[in-house]
C-alpha positions as CSV (number, residue, x, y, z in Angstrom):
1,M,-19.1,-6.8,-8.6
2,L,-17.1,-10.3,-8.2
3,A,-17.4,-12.2,-4.5
4,V,-14.0,-14.3,-4.3
5,E,-13.8,-16.8,-1.7
6,T,-10.6,-17.5,0.5
7,P,-9.6,-19.6,3.4
8,Y,-9.8,-15.9,5.4
9,G,-13.3,-15.1,4.1
10,T,-15.4,-13.5,1.2
11,V,-13.8,-10.4,-0.8
12,Q,-16.0,-8.2,-3.2
13,L,-13.7,-7.2,-6.0
14,M,-14.6,-5.7,-9.5
15,V,-12.5,-6.8,-12.8
16,G,-12.3,-4.6,-15.7
17,K,-10.1,-3.3,-18.4
18,L,-7.7,-0.7,-18.3
19,S,-5.2,0.7,-21.2
20,G,-5.7,-2.8,-22.9
21,L,-5.0,-4.4,-19.3
22,E,-7.5,-6.7,-17.6
23,I,-7.1,-5.4,-14.1
24,V,-8.7,-6.0,-10.7
25,F,-10.1,-3.3,-8.4
26,L,-10.4,-3.9,-4.7
27,S,-11.2,-1.3,-1.9
28,R,-9.4,-2.4,1.0
29,H,-11.6,-0.8,3.4
30,G,-14.8,-2.1,1.7
31,R,-17.8,-0.5,0.6
32,G,-18.5,2.9,2.2
33,H,-15.1,2.8,4.0
34,A,-16.7,0.3,6.4
35,A,-13.8,-1.5,8.0
36,P,-11.2,0.7,10.0
37,P,-7.8,-0.1,9.2
38,H,-7.0,-2.3,12.2
39,L,-9.6,-4.5,11.1
40,V,-9.2,-4.8,7.5
41,N,-9.2,-8.4,6.4
42,Y,-5.2,-8.1,4.7
43,R,-5.1,-11.6,4.3
44,A,-8.1,-12.2,2.3
45,N,-7.8,-9.3,0.2
46,I,-4.5,-10.3,-1.0
47,W,-5.2,-13.9,-1.3
48,A,-8.3,-13.0,-3.5
49,L,-6.2,-10.9,-5.9
50,H,-3.5,-13.9,-6.2
51,S,-6.3,-16.5,-6.7
52,L,-7.6,-14.5,-9.8
53,G,-4.2,-14.0,-11.4
54,V,-3.0,-10.7,-10.4
55,R,0.8,-10.7,-10.0
56,K,1.3,-6.7,-9.4
57,I,-0.2,-4.5,-7.1
58,L,-0.4,-0.7,-7.5
59,A,-1.7,0.3,-4.0
60,T,-2.8,4.0,-2.8
61,A,-2.9,5.2,0.6
62,A,-3.7,8.3,2.6
63,V,-0.5,9.5,4.6
64,G,0.4,12.1,7.0
65,S,3.5,14.0,6.5
66,L,6.4,13.7,9.3
67,S,8.6,15.9,7.3
68,R,9.3,19.6,5.6
69,N,10.1,17.6,2.3
70,Y,6.7,15.9,1.8
71,H,3.8,18.8,1.6
72,L,0.2,18.5,1.6
73,G,-1.2,17.5,-1.8
74,E,2.0,15.8,-2.9
75,L,2.1,12.2,-4.0
76,V,5.1,9.9,-2.8
77,L,6.3,6.6,-3.7
78,L,7.0,4.3,-0.7
79,S,10.5,2.8,-0.3
80,Q,10.9,1.6,3.4
81,F,8.6,0.8,6.1
82,L,8.8,0.9,10.1
83,D,5.9,-1.4,11.3
84,F,4.2,-0.3,14.5
85,T,1.1,-2.3,14.3
86,K,-0.1,-4.5,17.1
87,S,-2.9,-7.0,16.4
88,R,-2.5,-7.9,12.5
89,P,-2.1,-11.2,11.2
90,Q,1.2,-10.6,9.5
91,T,1.8,-14.2,7.5
92,Y,0.2,-17.0,5.4
93,Y,2.7,-19.4,7.2
94,E,1.9,-20.3,10.4
95,G,3.6,-23.3,11.2
96,G,2.3,-27.1,11.1
97,D,1.3,-28.0,7.2
98,Q,1.7,-24.2,6.4
99,G,5.5,-24.2,7.2
100,V,7.4,-21.1,8.2
101,L,8.7,-18.3,6.1
102,H,11.1,-15.7,6.9
103,V,10.4,-13.4,4.0
104,D,13.2,-11.2,2.7
105,M,12.0,-7.3,3.0
106,T,15.4,-5.8,2.2
107,E,13.3,-3.8,-0.6
108,P,9.7,-4.0,0.4
109,Y,8.1,-2.3,-2.5
110,C,9.0,-3.6,-5.9
111,S,11.8,-1.5,-7.5
112,S,10.6,-2.6,-10.7
113,L,6.9,-1.5,-10.5
114,K,8.2,1.7,-8.9
115,Q,10.1,2.6,-11.9
116,D,7.0,2.2,-14.1
117,V,5.3,4.6,-12.0
118,L,8.3,7.1,-12.2
119,A,8.0,6.5,-15.9
120,A,4.3,7.4,-16.1
121,S,5.5,10.4,-14.0
122,E,7.5,11.8,-16.3
123,K,5.3,11.0,-19.1
124,T,2.3,12.8,-17.6
125,G,4.3,15.5,-15.5
126,I,2.5,14.4,-12.4
127,V,5.2,14.4,-9.7
128,V,5.5,12.0,-7.7
129,K,8.4,11.7,-5.0
130,D,10.4,8.7,-4.6
131,G,12.2,7.5,-1.3
132,A,9.8,7.8,1.5
133,C,10.1,6.1,4.8
134,Y,6.4,5.1,5.8
135,V,5.6,4.2,9.2
136,C,2.6,2.0,10.0
137,T,0.3,2.3,12.7
138,E,-2.3,0.5,14.3
139,G,-5.1,3.1,14.1
140,P,-7.7,4.0,13.8
141,R,-6.9,6.9,16.2
142,F,-4.2,9.6,15.1
143,E,-0.8,9.4,16.4
144,T,0.3,11.8,19.4
145,P,2.9,14.6,19.1
146,A,5.0,12.4,21.1
147,E,4.9,9.3,18.8
148,I,5.5,11.6,15.7
149,R,8.7,12.8,17.3
150,M,9.8,9.4,18.1
151,F,8.9,8.1,14.3
152,Q,10.9,11.2,13.0
153,Q,13.9,10.4,15.0
154,L,13.7,6.7,13.5
155,G,13.7,8.2,10.1
156,A,10.1,8.0,9.0
157,D,8.9,10.5,6.4
158,V,5.1,9.8,6.1
159,V,2.3,7.9,8.3
160,G,-0.4,5.8,7.8
161,M,-2.4,3.0,8.8
162,T,-2.7,0.5,5.9
163,S,0.4,-0.4,3.9
164,V,1.5,-3.2,6.6
165,P,0.8,-6.3,6.3
166,E,-0.1,-5.8,2.8
167,V,3.3,-5.2,1.5
168,V,4.3,-8.2,3.3
169,L,1.3,-10.6,2.3
170,A,1.8,-9.6,-1.3
171,R,5.6,-10.3,-0.7
172,E,4.9,-13.8,0.7
173,L,2.6,-14.9,-2.4
174,G,5.4,-13.6,-4.9
175,M,3.6,-10.5,-6.1
176,C,5.1,-7.1,-6.9
177,Y,3.8,-4.4,-4.7
178,A,4.3,-0.5,-4.9
179,S,2.0,1.9,-3.3
180,I,1.8,5.5,-3.8
181,G,1.2,7.7,-0.5
182,M,-1.4,10.8,-1.4
183,V,-0.1,13.3,1.6
184,T,-3.8,14.3,3.0
185,N,-2.8,15.9,6.1
186,E,0.6,17.0,8.5
187,A,0.8,14.9,11.4
188,A,0.3,16.4,14.8
189,G,3.0,18.6,16.2
190,I,3.7,19.5,12.4
191,S,0.1,20.7,11.7
192,D,-1.0,24.0,13.4
193,H,-4.4,22.8,13.4
194,R,-6.3,20.0,14.9
195,L,-6.5,16.4,12.9
196,S,-9.9,15.6,11.6
197,H,-10.9,12.5,9.3
198,A,-13.0,15.5,7.3
199,E,-9.6,17.0,6.4
200,V,-8.4,13.7,5.0
201,T,-11.5,13.0,3.2
202,E,-11.4,16.3,1.6
203,S,-7.5,16.2,0.9
204,L,-8.3,12.8,-0.9
205,K,-11.1,14.0,-3.4
206,T,-8.4,16.4,-4.9
207,L,-5.6,13.9,-4.8
208,G,-7.5,10.9,-5.8
209,E,-7.8,12.4,-9.3
210,K,-4.3,13.1,-9.6
211,A,-3.4,9.6,-8.3
212,A,-5.8,8.3,-10.8
213,R,-4.4,9.8,-13.7
214,L,-0.9,8.5,-12.8
215,L,-2.2,4.8,-12.4
216,Q,-3.6,4.9,-15.5
217,A,-0.4,6.1,-17.1
218,T,1.4,3.3,-15.3
219,F,-0.9,0.8,-16.6
220,E,0.2,2.2,-20.2
221,V,3.5,1.3,-19.5
222,L,3.2,-1.8,-17.4
223,S,4.6,-4.9,-18.6
224,P,2.8,-8.3,-17.4
225,E,6.3,-10.2,-16.7
226,Q,7.6,-9.9,-13.2
227,N,11.3,-8.7,-14.2
228,C,12.3,-8.7,-10.1
229,W,13.0,-10.9,-7.2
230,C,9.4,-10.5,-6.0
231,P,8.5,-14.0,-7.7
232,A,11.2,-16.1,-6.0
233,A,10.4,-14.6,-2.5
234,N,8.7,-18.0,-1.1
235,Q,10.9,-20.6,-3.0
236,E,11.8,-21.8,0.3
237,V,8.5,-23.1,1.2
238,G,7.6,-24.1,-2.2
239,K,3.8,-23.3,-2.3
240,F,3.1,-21.0,-5.1
């Protein structure tokens, strides 16, 4: 375990090797899932990864399905997001000496890194569905059926509580970011029973193994070079 000091707090990380690559593992919620999604120190987490030289982030996240196209037990690749968070710091650039950055999010999730995941999917036979639109809610409560209907009308496919602002902060620091959603439940109004954290946790046990195999296969095809637009995202402020 490695403790990394950042301007936003201390982050606990693990460093190791997988498929010949040095990797860093970070549990966004901390040990024992201690931090609820609205209190995760996203800025510290992403800053710590960047300070250690990480340039590509492969994230996983539990998601609820809002669509008949995404089913319990499936893996999905996120392509777009809708942000319904309320109280989370969204940027490293807050004016003054820090400057201001209006970062481009036309393609929020790195297409190059996603292609690596899809190549690993084809290699292993582990199916991952591409193209999901993710809606991020504040949490920690689950959504109401009325909210789910609204999200569906806005074009969302899956719902979760963590991808934003992670994906935004990674882009601000010029890092590639892709996220594999693990469909652990069906959202309120779709499911035929009440939602519970226990249901999500139980589903994660099976999905976690499948996602881990897909991640390992992705590291086997991963190139350390950033052959994409992500590194240029913060050029206008010229700080990284």
